[in-house]
C-alpha positions in Angstrom: -1.6 23.1 -5.7 0.9 24.3 -3.0 3.7 26.2 -4.6 6.3 28.9 -3.7 7.9 31.3 -6.1 11.7 31.6 -5.9 13.6 34.9 -6.1 14.2 34.2 -9.9 10.5 33.6 -10.6 10.4 29.8 -10.6 7.3 28.1 -9.2 8.2 25.1 -7.0 5.5 22.6 -6.2 5.5 20.9 -2.9 3.5 18.5 -0.7 3.3 19.1 3.0 1.3 16.5 5.0 0.8 15.8 8.7 2.4 17.2 11.8 5.3 16.4 14.2 9.0 16.4 13.4 9.4 17.3 9.7 11.1 14.9 7.2 12.0 16.6 3.9 12.5 14.4 0.9 14.7 15.4 -2.2 14.0 13.2 -5.2 16.3 11.8 -7.9 16.8 12.7 -11.6 14.5 13.0 -13.6 11.6 12.2 -11.2 9.4 14.2 -8.9 8.2 14.3 -5.3 5.9 11.4 -6.2 9.0 9.0 -6.1 8.7 9.2 -2.3 5.2 7.8 -2.1 6.3 4.7 -0.1 8.2 6.9 2.4 5.6 9.7 2.6 2.8 7.3 3.6 5.0 5.3 6.0 6.3 8.3 7.9 2.9 10.1 7.9 1.4 7.0 9.5 4.2 7.1 12.1 3.3 10.6 13.2 5.8 12.7 11.2 5.3 15.8 9.0 6.4 14.9 5.5 7.4 17.4 2.8 8.5 16.6 -0.7 9.0 19.2 -3.5 9.4 18.9 -7.3 12.8 20.2 -8.3 12.8 23.1 -10.8 12.1 21.8 -14.2 10.8 18.5 -12.8 7.3 17.3 -12.1 4.8 20.1 -11.5 7.4 22.9 -11.0 8.1 25.5 -13.7 9.8 24.1 -16.8 12.4 26.9 -16.7 15.4 26.8 -19.1 18.0 27.8 -16.6 19.2 27.3 -13.0 19.7 23.6 -13.4 22.7 23.3 -11.1 23.3 22.3 -7.5 23.4 25.9 -6.1 19.9 26.6 -7.5 18.6 23.2 -6.4 19.9 24.0 -2.8 18.5 27.5 -2.9 15.1 26.2 -4.0 15.1 23.7 -1.1 16.1 26.4 1.3 13.2 28.6 0.0 10.8 25.7 0.7 12.1 25.1 4.2 12.0 28.8 5.1 8.5 29.2 3.7 7.2 26.3 5.8 9.4 27.4 8.7 10.7 23.9 9.2 12.8 23.2 12.3 14.6 20.1 13.6 14.1 18.6 10.2 15.5 15.4 8.8 16.6 15.8 5.2 16.6 12.6 3.1 17.9 12.7 -0.5 18.0 10.0 -3.1 20.5 10.0 -5.9 20.7 13.6 -7.3 18.6 14.5 -4.3 21.4 13.4 -2.1 23.6 15.9 -3.8 20.9 18.6 -3.3 20.8 17.8 0.4 24.6 18.0 0.8 24.8 21.3 -1.1 21.9 22.7 0.9 23.5 21.9 4.3 26.9 23.3 3.2 25.5 26.4 1.6 22.6 27.3 4.0 23.8 25.8 7.3 22.3 23.4 9.7 20.2 25.6 12.0 17.0 24.0 10.8 18.3 20.5 10.5 18.6 17.6 13.0 19.8 14.8 10.8 20.4 13.9 7.2 20.2 10.7 5.0 21.9 10.1 1.7 20.4 7.2 -0.3 22.1 5.9 -3.4 23.5 9.4 -3.6 25.8 11.0 -6.2 28.4 12.6 -3.8 31.3 12.9 -3.5 31.6 13.2 -7.4 30.5 10.8 -10.1 32.7 11.8 -13.1 36.3 10.5 -13.4 38.9 13.1 -12.7 42.6 13.1 -11.7 41.4 13.5 -8.1 38.6 10.9 -8.6 40.2 8.1 -10.6 37.5 5.6 -9.7 34.8 7.7 -11.3 32.9 7.1 -14.5 34.3 8.6 -17.8 32.7 11.8 -18.9 31.7 9.9 -22.1 29.2 7.9 -20.1 27.3 11.0 -19.2 27.6 12.5 -22.7 25.9 9.3 -23.9 23.1 9.8 -21.5 22.5 13.3 -22.8 22.6 12.1 -26.4 20.0 9.4 -25.7 17.8 12.0 -23.9 18.0 14.4 -26.8 17.4 11.7 -29.4 14.3 10.0 -27.9 13.5 10.9 -24.3 10.3 8.8 -24.2 12.2 5.6 -25.1 15.1 6.4 -22.9 12.8 6.9 -20.0 11.4 3.4 -20.6 14.8 1.7 -20.9 16.2 3.1 -17.7 13.6 1.8 -15.2 13.1 -1.4 -17.2 16.8 -2.2 -16.8 19.5 -0.8 -14.5 17.6 1.7 -12.3 15.7 -1.0 -10.4 18.0 -3.9 -11.2 15.2 -5.4 -13.3 18.0 -6.5 -15.8 19.4 -8.9 -13.2 18.8 -12.7 -13.2 15.8 -13.6 -11.1 14.4 -10.0 -11.0 10.6 -9.6 -11.0 9.9 -6.3 -12.8 6.9 -4.4 -11.8 5.2 -2.8 -14.8 3.5 -0.3 -12.5 6.9 0.9 -11.1 8.3 1.1 -14.6 5.4 3.1 -15.9 5.3 5.4 -12.9 9.0 6.2 -13.4 8.2 7.0 -17.1 5.2 9.2 -16.0 7.3 11.2 -13.6 10.1 11.7 -16.0 7.9 12.8 -18.9 6.2 15.4 -16.6 9.4 17.3 -16.4 11.2 19.5 -19.0 13.8 18.0 -21.3 16.1 21.1 -20.8 16.1 20.6 -17.1 16.8 17.0 -17.4 19.6 17.5 -20.0 21.4 20.1 -17.8 20.7 18.0 -14.8 23.0 15.2 -16.1 25.9 17.7 -15.9 24.8 18.8 -12.4 24.6 15.3 -10.9 27.7 14.0 -12.6 30.2 16.8 -12.5 29.5 18.6 -9.2 32.3 18.1 -6.7 30.7 17.7 -3.2 34.0 17.0 -1.3 34.2 20.4 0.3 30.4 20.3 1.1 30.6 16.9 2.8 33.5 18.2 5.0 31.3 21.0 6.3 28.5 18.9 7.5 28.3 18.0 11.2 24.8 16.7 11.8 24.4 12.9 12.1 24.2 11.6 8.6 23.3 8.1 7.4 24.7 7.0 4.1 22.7 4.1 2.6 23.9 2.4 -0.6 23.3 -0.8 -2.4 26.3 -2.7 -3.6 24.6 -3.6 -6.9 23.8 0.0 -7.8 24.2 0.2 -11.6 23.5 4.0 -11.7 25.7 5.4 -9.0 28.4 2.7 -8.5 28.8 1.9 -4.8 32.6 1.9 -4.4 33.0 5.5 -5.6 30.1 6.9 -3.7 28.7 5.7 -0.4 31.9 4.6 1.4 33.8 7.8 0.2 31.0 10.1 1.4 30.8 8.4 4.8 34.5 8.9 5.3 34.4 12.6 4.4 31.5 13.4 6.8 32.3 14.4 10.4 29.4 12.3 11.8 28.6 9.9 9.0 27.5 6.2 9.2 27.6 3.9 6.2 24.9 1.2 5.8 25.6 -1.2 2.8 22.8 -3.2 1.3 23.9 -6.4 -0.4 22.4 -6.8 -3.9 20.1 -3.8 -3.6 19.7 -1.6 -6.7 19.8 2.2 -7.2 16.0 2.5 -6.8 15.9 0.7 -3.5 13.6 3.2 -1.8 10.9 1.8 -4.1 11.8 -1.8 -4.6 13.0 -2.4 -1.0 10.8 0.1 0.7 10.1 -2.1 3.8 13.7 -2.5 4.6 14.7 1.1 3.8 11.8 2.6 5.8 12.5 0.5 8.9 16.2 1.6 8.8 15.2 5.2 8.3 12.8 5.1 11.2 15.5 3.5 13.5 18.0 6.2 12.5 15.6 9.1 13.0 14.6 7.8 16.4 18.2 7.0 17.5 
């Protein structure tokens, strides 16, 4: 397995395939680099170098009990990009991974980066605060932590069966393979990382980070996202970015890189080549 060891001794697993311009994928909570299968194969076949790592505590990386915050996530991503000496890279982040990309760019600069994409991403900030009145109440995220601690295995079946992929909507055609693959990825990781990760993705304020970013950034969000509600995420991030473009997908769910891969991949390719 390909791994690097961070300065605090955590082993980070990564996949690095192909050659050409690098595309670096940051996955969502509580998954792994495997969640990018549809994108990795597509872009590999289009002549790109594709890289995806497992966040600390997730997938095949060390199940450490600390460092589950956006600064560590960004530093781990920076360690991977430096180890592989990636240049002119396109960084694509889904959900929590979108927050990771935003913090990475703001914290480590853009010298290695050509463009960025935020898909169904958590910035600017998910939790309701006086400055973010449209956010979700903190009790929502406390409830997620309680369900996780009580019965993680069942919780990780309920999420993909229902709101994550929009399979709870009328007319939806659930894929058991997609549901079971979500469960598989989630259960590979460590419960402590996932528990702490809920705080990281919900309470981190990315407003200052978004204002620092100058590379062309595509913000992709479905208007039927039941995990990261559209109105308080995609449009607000796009406005805060110096060079941001918002693309809204009518009826698409949170997990649209999987369920709507053909559409998402085509739009990603067009943006990267533009």
